[in-house]
N, C-alpha and C positions, 0 to 999 in steps of 0.2 A: 051524687050520694046516696044512692042503691048500695054501689058498693060498699061504701062505709058502713054501711047499716048491717049487709052482710057480715061483713069483719067483725062487728063488734056484738054480733049475735055467736061470732067463732068463740069470741071470749068469754062467753056466757056458756056457753056450751063445753069448753075446755075445762073451765075450773068447777064443771059438774060434780066431778069427781075428785075435786081437791079438798082436804082439810089443813085448816090452817089451827088446831087447836095448840095452844103451849103449853107443855108440861108445866105440873106445879114446881115451884122453888123446892130445894129441899130446905128442909129447916136446919139439918147439920151445917153451920158454914164453911166446914172441911170438906164435905160433900162434892164430888164429881159429877155432873150429869151430862152423857151428850145431849145434843140439840132434839134427836128425837125421842128423847126418855129410853131408850130400849139399853142404856148402858151407865149403870151407878156403882160409884165406890167411894167411901169415905176413908181416904188414907190416913195414918198418921199425921202426915204434915202436908199441908196444902201451900205452896207457896209462890209468892208472886217474885218476879226477878226484874230489873228493870237496866241491867248491866252486865256484860259481861263479866266483871268480877263479882256478882250477884250469882250467876250461874258455875264460877269456881267454887266458891264458899258454900254454895248449898252442896255440890256434888264431894268437896273434901270433908265436910260434916256430914253427910248421908254415909260415905263409907268408913267414917271414924265410931261409926252409929251399928255399921253393918247393916245398912238400910240399901233398898234399891230406889231407881229413880228413873222416871219417866216427866216429858213434857207434853201436853195434850193437843197443843195448836188450838183452834177454835172448838173442837168436841162435834166435828162433823162426820167423824168413822163411827159406823154401826158396828164394828167388831172392836175386840181384846187388845187390838195391838196400842193401843197409847197409855194403858192404865198398869197401875201397880196398888197394893194396899201399903205400901210404905212412903214415898216422899213422890208428890205431883207439882208439877211446876208450871206455873200461868205464864204465858207468853204475851200477853195483853199489853204488857209495857216495854216490850221490844219490839217498837213499831216505828221506826225512824228511816230514813230517807240517810245514808251514811256516805261521808265522803271516800274517796278512793284515791290511795296514794297512788301517784302514775310513777314517781320515781322506782317503785318496786316493781314496774312491769318491764318485761322485754321490748326493746324498741319500738316494734311494728304497733303495739298495744297503746302506747302511752299516749297517742293523740286521738285514740279510736273512741268515737262519741256514744260509742251503743254498750259500753260495759257499765252498767251501775250496780252499786253496793247497797244491800238493805240486810237491816236486821229480821230475822226470822220471825220474829210476832207481827210482822204489816200485814194486812188482810190482802188478798187481790184486791176488794175495794179499794182500799187506802193506797195501793201500789198505783193500780190504774189513774187514779188522779193526778198523781204526783207526776208520773210519767206525763199524762196528756199537759200537764204545765210544761213539761222539757221537750215537749212536740217528738216524743217516743210512744211505744205502746210495746207490749208483750205480742211475741208473734202469732200465739194460739194458746185458746181458752178453752176450759168447760163452760158449762152453762149458770155456773154460781158463781160467787165471789165474796161469800163471806168465809171463806177458809181461809187462815194464814196463807202465804207461798209457799212455806218450806211444809207444812203439815201436808199441802195438798201433794207436794212435789213428792216427799217422802214414803208416800201410800202408793203411787202409780196413777195419779189423776192426769186426766189426758183432755183434749178436745177432739176435733173429728178432721181428717184429711190426709191421706196416704203421702203426702209430704212432709208430715208433721210430726215430731216423736210425741211423748208424753211432756208434762211441764216440767219434768226434772232434766229435759235435755237442753232445756234454755238455760241451766246452771251453768258456768263455769270454772267457778270456784267456792270451796266451801268453808267455812269458819267453825270448827267443832270442839266441844268442852268433852273431853274424854278421861278414862280413868284417871286418879290422882289431882284431877283438877287441871291437865296438860290443854294447852290451845294448841291444835294444831290448823294450817291451812293445806287443804288438800285440793290437789287439782289431777287431771290428766298428766302423763309423762311429757308431754309437749306442752303443758299449761301456760297462763299468762303471764307468769312471775318470772324475773329473772334471778336465779338462787344467787348469782354471784354478787348483787346489789339488793337481796332482800332485806328490809329492815326486821329484826327478829323480834318485835314486841309489838302486841296488837295495837293498831292504829290509835284506838281510844282509851287506851291504857297502856301509857309508855313501861309500867310497872309490870307487866305481865307477858312473860314470853311467849312467844309464835313459832311453832316449827314449820318450816314448809316441806310438805310431804307431794311429790308429784310422781305417781304411781298411778296406772290405769286401774289395776283392779280396787285400789283403796279407795279411788276415785270413783268406781263406777259401782261400789257397793254402799258409799258413803250418799249417793245423791239419792238410792231408793231404800233404804236404812231400816226404816219401821220404828226409829229412835234405839235400835239394838246397838248402837254403836258409841252413844255419846249424846249430847245434848247439843244441837248446832244452834249457833250466835247470830252467822251472817251467812248471808251469799252472796254473791257476784255474778249477775246474770248478763245473758247476751240478749238485747231488747233491737228493735226495728225502729225506724222512723213512724210515726203517726199514720195510721191509714182509715181508708174507711172500710166498708162491707155492706153491700146490695146483697140482702136476702130475698130468695124466690121459694115459696112452699107449691108444692103442685101436688093433686090426688090422684091417686093410681092405684093400680092392685098389686097384689103380690106375683100372680101369675104375669103380668105386662113385665114387670122387673124381671123376673126369672126368666123369660123367653129366651130363644137364641136371638141374639142381635141387643138383647134390653140390656140396660142398664147396668144390672148386676155382671152379666157376663163381660161387659165392658169393661167396670171397674176390676174385675178380678183377673182380667185378661192383661190389665195395663193401654186398654186402648182407648181413645179419646170418648169421652161420655155423651157428645153433643156434637149433631150431624153439620152444625151452623153455627157460629161465633164460639167465644171461647169457653173453654170448661171452669165449671167452678172449682176454688181451690179446697173448699170445704162442702162436702156432700153427706148427709145424714139421711136414715132412714124411720119412719114412726109406722108402729106395725101392729094391726088388731091382731090380739092372738085368737080371735073366733070368729069363722066364715060365716058367711053368707050367701043366698043362693042368687046367682045370676042368670042372663039367659043363655052365656056360654056354659054353665057350670058352676060347681062351688070354688068361693075365692075369697082373698082376705085383704081388707082396705089397708092402704097405706098411704104416708103422705111423704114426700121427699123433700128435704130442705136442700137448697143449693145456695151458696155464698161466694159472692165474688169480691175479689178486693181491687180496692183503688187509691192510688196514692194522693189523690187531692180529692176533696168535695164536690161532687157534680152539682148541676142546677137540678134543684130538687121541686117537684110537685108537692102539693097537699097530702096528697094519698102516699109518697113516699116516705113521708115523715111520720105516719101513723104505722103501727104494731098491732094487727089486729084491730083494725079503727081507733086505735085509743093514744093519742099523744104522752109522751113518756111525764109530763108533768102531774098525769091524774094516776101515776103507779101507786101513790101512797092512799088515795082514795080507793083505789082497785082493790088495794090489799086488805082495807077494811072493811070492804064488803065480801069478800072473801073469806075474810076470816067471819065475821057474824054468819055467814052461810054455812060454816064450814063444819060443824058439830053436826046436822042431822043429816049431811052425807053420809057419814059413815054407818049409822043407823040404817039410813035405808038401803044400802048394799047389804048389810047383814041381814034385814028383814026380809029384803026381796032379791036374791041374788041374780034372778031371770032377768034382771030389768039390765042388768049390767051390760051386755052384748050389744042392747040398743043404744045405751048411753057412749057408748064406745064409738059406733056408727055416727050418732049424731055430733058428737064433738068433731070426729075427723072430716065428714062431709062439708064441716064448715070454715075450716083453716086455711083452704088456700090463700094463698096472698102473692100478688103480681110482683110486689116490691115493695121494700123497706128498705132504706138506708140512713145508716147511722155510723158515729164511731167503730172502729171495729170492737172495742170493749162493750160498748151498748148494746149491739147485736150480739155479740156471744153471750151475753147474759141472758137469761131468760123470764127474768123479772121477779114480778108479785107468785109467780108460782111455785116459785123456789121455796116459798116459806111453807110449803106445806109440810104437816108433822107425819112423815113418812118414811120408809126404812126401805131398802133395796139389796138386791144381790147385784155383781155385774162380772161378767164372763168372759175371759179374753182365750179367744180361739184362733187358730191359723187363717188367714182369708180364705184360702182357699175349700174351708167348712163352711163358709156362709150360706149357702142354700141348704146343706142338709143338717146343719145344727138348728137353723130357723124353720125349718117343717118337723123337725122333731119337737121343736116347741110346741108346735100347733096340737102334737100327737098329746102330749103329757098336758096341755091346756085342757083337753076335750076329757082325757080322763080324769082331773082334777076337778072340772065342773060338775061332773056325772057324781061326785062325793059332795057337792054343794059348797067347792071350794073355787072361787072365781078372783079373776085378776082386776084390782080396782083401776086400772088404766093400762093403756096399751104400751108395747114395750118396745125400746129404739135401738137401734144398730149402728154403730159410728165406726168408723175405718184409722187405724193408726198407723204410722212408720214403724220398722224396728227399732228398738232402741238397745243403748249398751249397758245401763244399769243392770246386774247381774239380777236382781230379783223383781225387776219391773215387768207387769204382766205380760206387757210388750216386748219383751226380750227377745232380742234375734230372728222376728218374724215380723211379716207383717200382719197385722194383728184386725179381728172384727172383735169387738166389744158390745156383747149383748146386755143393758141394763134393765132390769125387773123389777119395778117401783111398786110398792103395796102401802095403802095407809095403814098408821100405827091405829090399832082397835079395830080392823077388817077380821073379819072370821076366819081363823087356820090362816094366818098371815104369813106367820114365820114357817108353816108347814109347806106352803105354796114354795116359799123362796128356798127351802131347805131341798125340796125336790130335786127343783132346778139345778142346784149347788151340782149336789152328789152324782145325777144325771148326767150333767155335762163334762165332769171333771173325771167322770168314767169314761164317756163313751166317744168326748173329743180334746181329751187332755186339756181340757179348759182351766186358765188360772184365774183363780178369783182376785177382784180388785183389792187392794190388801185392806183398803178402809170400808169396804162393804161386804167384805167375807162374814159368814155366819158361823164361825170358826167351826169350820166343817173338818179341815187339816188338823190332825191330831196327830201326826210323829213327823221327824224330819226324813224318813224315808216317803212319806208321802209328798212333801214340799219337793223333795230330789228328784221325785219322778217326774215331774212338772219343770224341773230346771235342771235336768241331768249335765249340761255342761257347765252350767253359771253358778249352781247351788253348793259345790265344793270350794270355790272360788271366794264366795262370800261368805262361806262358814270358816275360810281361812282368816281373811279380814275380821271378823267377829272374836275369833280367839284370840287375835293379836290385840286386838284394842278393847274388848271388855274382860279384861282378863281376871278380875275380881267379880265380874258379875252384878257390877252396880247398874248395868243397864237391862237386867232380867225382868221378865215381867208375867204376866199372865200367859202372852204370847210364845215367849219362849219356854214357859212351864208346858205348855200345850204342846210344843214339839218336841219336850221332854230334853231340850240342849241347854237349860238354865246351868250356871256354875255356882248358883244358891239354892239352898232346899225352895221346895215350892211354896207358895205362900199358901196360907191354913183357907182362903177362899178363894184360890185361884181357879 
């Protein structure tokens, strides 16, 4: 019982720096506002599509009027990748699990139970529930589930674990509505479809032609495309049998992690993480940006989260069923409590920035948890804390730079703190396998993802985030997560420098599919690659 009380206190401490303020709804019914309220645009047309035919019609009509088109996902990007002032399409009604015509597949895939086809607007939460009913699961996820599966994939969203690529790596085929309303099914060169027996019409609409494109560069451009190649109608995913996770949180310090023989050295060298027993498949580190004095000197508090995969549900104790001392059924109540307490938190942080390092320490000291076990998608999801109205930058750099980049963050954090600008939460390190997608932040290298969140409304929050994004791009060739980029990259040359091998290949696909500039927007304007004139408010 004492341990359960301690873990309940952990939750209270962890949410002490969380705000759930909901941005006011725009009075303009055409206005699109992202979930954090940091991006707002009133397009000429704000349309809803509920079928592939709707997408074709909207794109053809837009082209007839020389308008640009973007589809927004769920609005969880803080950057400008999803917006235009012309036509924005909502995907909310494109949320079905679809049939998969296995007659179109190569023989070896026709009986494969792990191929699932879904519309692009289905949220990860909806997809998880549907897969669970089928005895299936996504192989890896991030900590949030309200994004659409495609919106998350095409911006480079990821989970953690060096055996797993970003979410886009689970896509094996993608149905794209592109210039002229053409519908393409895009796969790798050795894709799942049998070109000799491929039915050349959309499965849900036999009157719409469907062209099969099996080409590696086209596929690897489309899976992380930022909407620049067209509008995604559906994807086929490779999933796995349903599994469970055991999550263990351990309190440690940065010096312990980085020492010779420590967890980071082992991770970077590919050595076994644990001296005894199996290694976790998923491993991440929460890091306090501010140091504290210890008997051995100055150090930074860290919390390591390890997750172990299990094929079947083990026999559980009462504590195994609790996360931070709270059963899942109370999640809604907790969310309400956090919401009611949220608004004063930002005000306190702004008025008393000197309290912030202590609040970080208090929260992290309370976080250790010996065991939490649940279905995989419930453990991956961080729950009510995801509802915070916050924004962030996230930076992807080579795994080998993990220690140097984190210690550079410590230096910058101290410099900003002397200016009265403070982090409103700890930062996180996650680790991702190399991606094949040409402009995925994880492209071509084992990657460390550093996420730096800030509460909306915190003093100089954007300045803090911009300082890190610029410094890490310059010093570590860090690639911003496309959905969390703060529009720092302002030219094609800046992007090409971060993707020297793959950007020219992505650009060639972009030029081939976006021939009329239909899928230009503020992002392509910013890079000066748009085929149509820049938007007046771009």
